[in-house]
C-alpha positions as CSV (number, residue, x, y, z in Angstrom):
1,M,-33.4,-10.2,-24.5
2,R,-33.3,-13.5,-22.8
3,E,-32.4,-13.6,-19.1
4,E,-30.0,-16.5,-19.0
5,I,-27.1,-16.4,-21.4
6,T,-23.8,-18.1,-22.0
7,D,-20.9,-15.9,-22.7
8,R,-17.4,-15.2,-21.4
9,V,-16.3,-12.2,-19.5
10,R,-12.8,-11.1,-18.5
11,I,-12.7,-9.4,-15.1
12,R,-9.6,-7.2,-14.6
13,Y,-9.2,-7.1,-10.9
14,F,-6.6,-4.6,-9.7
15,R,-5.2,-4.8,-6.2
16,P,-3.1,-1.8,-5.3
17,P,-0.2,-1.1,-5.5
18,R,0.7,-3.4,-8.4
19,R,-1.2,-6.6,-8.6
20,L,-3.5,-7.1,-11.6
21,E,-5.3,-10.4,-12.1
22,V,-7.6,-11.3,-15.0
23,F,-10.4,-13.8,-14.3
24,T,-12.2,-15.4,-17.2
25,Q,-15.7,-16.5,-16.2
26,Q,-18.9,-17.6,-17.9
27,L,-21.7,-15.1,-17.8
28,I,-24.9,-17.0,-17.1
29,L,-27.3,-14.2,-16.1
30,D,-27.1,-10.6,-17.4
31,K,-29.7,-8.2,-15.9
32,P,-29.4,-4.5,-15.3
33,D,-29.2,-5.0,-11.5
34,V,-27.1,-8.2,-11.3
35,K,-24.7,-10.2,-13.4
36,V,-24.1,-13.8,-12.5
37,T,-20.9,-15.6,-13.6
38,L,-19.5,-19.0,-13.0
39,A,-15.9,-19.7,-12.3
40,R,-15.2,-23.4,-12.9
41,D,-12.5,-25.8,-11.9
42,L,-10.4,-23.3,-10.0
43,A,-6.7,-24.0,-9.5
44,Y,-6.0,-23.3,-5.8
45,E,-3.1,-25.4,-4.7
46,P,-2.5,-25.0,-1.8
47,P,-6.2,-24.4,-0.9
48,I,-7.4,-21.0,0.2
49,R,-8.4,-21.1,3.8
50,I,-10.7,-18.7,5.6
51,R,-10.7,-18.7,9.4
52,G,-8.8,-22.1,9.3
53,E,-11.3,-23.9,7.0
54,V,-10.8,-24.7,3.3
55,A,-12.9,-22.2,1.2
56,L,-11.5,-23.0,-2.3
57,E,-9.3,-25.8,-3.5
58,E,-8.1,-27.5,-6.6
59,G,-11.2,-28.1,-8.7
60,S,-13.5,-25.8,-6.8
61,D,-16.3,-23.8,-8.4
62,A,-17.6,-20.3,-7.5
63,V,-20.8,-18.5,-8.5
64,W,-20.2,-14.8,-8.6
65,F,-22.7,-12.0,-8.3
66,T,-21.7,-8.5,-9.6
67,F,-24.0,-5.6,-8.9
68,P,-23.6,-2.6,-11.2
69,G,-23.0,0.5,-9.2
70,R,-22.3,-1.3,-5.9
71,W,-19.2,-1.3,-3.9
72,H,-19.0,-5.1,-3.4
73,D,-19.5,-8.3,-5.2
74,I,-20.5,-11.7,-3.8
75,G,-19.3,-15.2,-4.4
76,R,-20.8,-18.6,-3.4
77,F,-17.7,-20.8,-2.8
78,H,-17.7,-24.5,-3.2
79,R,-15.2,-27.3,-2.7
80,A,-14.3,-29.7,-5.5
81,D,-17.0,-32.0,-4.4
82,G,-19.6,-29.2,-4.8
83,S,-20.3,-28.6,-1.1
84,L,-20.8,-25.0,-0.2
85,T,-18.0,-23.6,1.9
86,G,-19.5,-20.1,2.4
87,I,-20.6,-16.7,1.0
88,Y,-17.7,-14.3,0.4
89,A,-17.9,-10.6,-0.5
90,N,-15.2,-8.4,-1.9
91,I,-15.3,-4.8,-1.0
92,L,-14.3,-3.0,-4.3
93,T,-14.9,-0.1,-6.5
94,P,-18.1,-0.4,-8.6
95,P,-17.2,-2.4,-11.7
96,E,-16.8,-0.6,-15.1
97,F,-18.1,-2.6,-18.0
98,R,-16.0,-2.2,-21.0
99,A,-16.3,-3.4,-24.6
100,R,-16.0,-7.0,-25.6
101,G,-16.9,-8.4,-22.2
102,V,-14.1,-6.7,-20.2
103,W,-15.0,-5.6,-16.6
104,E,-12.7,-3.6,-14.4
105,T,-12.6,-3.0,-10.7
106,T,-10.2,-2.2,-7.9
107,D,-10.0,-4.2,-4.7
108,L,-10.5,-2.1,-1.5
109,Y,-9.0,-4.9,0.7
110,L,-11.9,-5.6,3.1
111,D,-13.8,-8.9,2.7
112,I,-16.8,-10.4,4.4
113,W,-17.2,-14.2,5.1
114,L,-20.4,-16.0,6.0
115,P,-19.7,-19.7,6.7
116,P,-22.6,-22.2,6.2
117,G,-23.1,-22.6,10.0
118,G,-23.7,-18.9,10.5
119,G,-21.7,-15.9,11.5
120,F,-20.5,-12.7,9.9
121,H,-16.8,-12.1,9.7
122,V,-14.9,-9.0,8.4
123,L,-11.6,-10.0,6.9
124,D,-8.3,-8.2,6.1
125,E,-8.8,-5.0,8.2
126,D,-5.1,-5.0,8.7
127,Q,-4.5,-5.0,5.0
128,L,-6.8,-2.0,4.6
129,E,-4.9,-0.1,7.2
130,E,-1.6,-1.0,5.5
131,A,-3.0,0.2,2.1
132,R,-4.0,3.5,3.6
133,D,-0.7,4.0,5.4
134,E,1.3,3.2,2.3
135,G,-0.9,5.5,0.1
136,W,-2.1,2.6,-2.1
137,I,-5.7,3.8,-1.7
138,S,-7.1,7.2,-0.9
139,E,-8.7,8.2,2.4
140,E,-12.0,8.5,0.5
141,E,-11.7,4.9,-0.7
142,E,-10.9,3.7,2.8
143,R,-14.0,5.6,4.1
144,R,-16.1,4.1,1.3
145,A,-14.9,0.5,2.0
146,T,-15.5,0.9,5.8
147,A,-19.0,2.3,5.1
148,E,-19.8,-0.5,2.8
149,V,-18.9,-3.1,5.4
150,L,-21.1,-1.3,8.0
151,A,-24.1,-1.1,5.6
152,I,-23.7,-4.8,4.7
153,R,-23.5,-5.7,8.4
154,N,-26.6,-3.7,9.2
155,A,-28.5,-5.3,6.3
156,H,-27.4,-8.8,7.3
157,R,-28.6,-8.2,10.9
158,K,-32.0,-7.3,9.4
159,G,-32.0,-10.4,7.2
160,D,-31.7,-8.3,4.0
161,W,-28.2,-9.4,3.0
162,P,-27.1,-11.3,1.0
163,P,-29.8,-10.5,-1.5
164,P,-32.2,-13.3,-2.5
165,V,-30.5,-13.8,-5.9
166,V,-27.5,-15.3,-4.0
167,G,-29.7,-18.0,-2.6
168,E,-31.6,-18.6,-5.8
169,W,-28.5,-19.2,-7.9
170,T,-27.1,-22.3,-6.4
171,L,-24.1,-24.1,-8.0
172,E,-26.5,-26.6,-9.5
173,R,-28.6,-23.9,-11.2
174,A,-25.4,-22.2,-12.4
175,L,-24.0,-25.4,-13.8
176,E,-27.3,-26.1,-15.6
177,A,-27.5,-22.6,-17.0
178,A,-23.9,-22.9,-18.2
179,G,-24.6,-26.2,-20.0
180,F,-22.9,-28.6,-17.6
């Protein structure tokens, strides 16, 4: 089996209580411990802002890292001009890999943001609290989400997060692997 491949996957991303989004991305690396996908020419109008700065906009690209069995994924976000805006992590249930390139996961509300200049920011804690209070997620899911953020924060402080693969798979490398 070759390491770099070109294929399409559909990621079914459920956000309780009722929002289901399906993202189609190009699979460019498929290994047992990490799957790398490329999301091209994203349509974000108005732009998505994180902590007041544009993270994704019309024409942006993102390189995504999915780790089987892990409670988070990671995205390298870029503006339309290709400049890196930051590293983003979704806290979510471990993805389930279905037939015909369908992946399924459930958002657990918390996110992590690492801007290029440094820093570690936990986002959407208020949304996690609301989801718990409304019964959209279980107490166990809330505990698991909070524990995941703590584990990531501790690994980041030690210099062990994000994992090296995130630095290795730049947008340029991803575009080349995808044939652009």
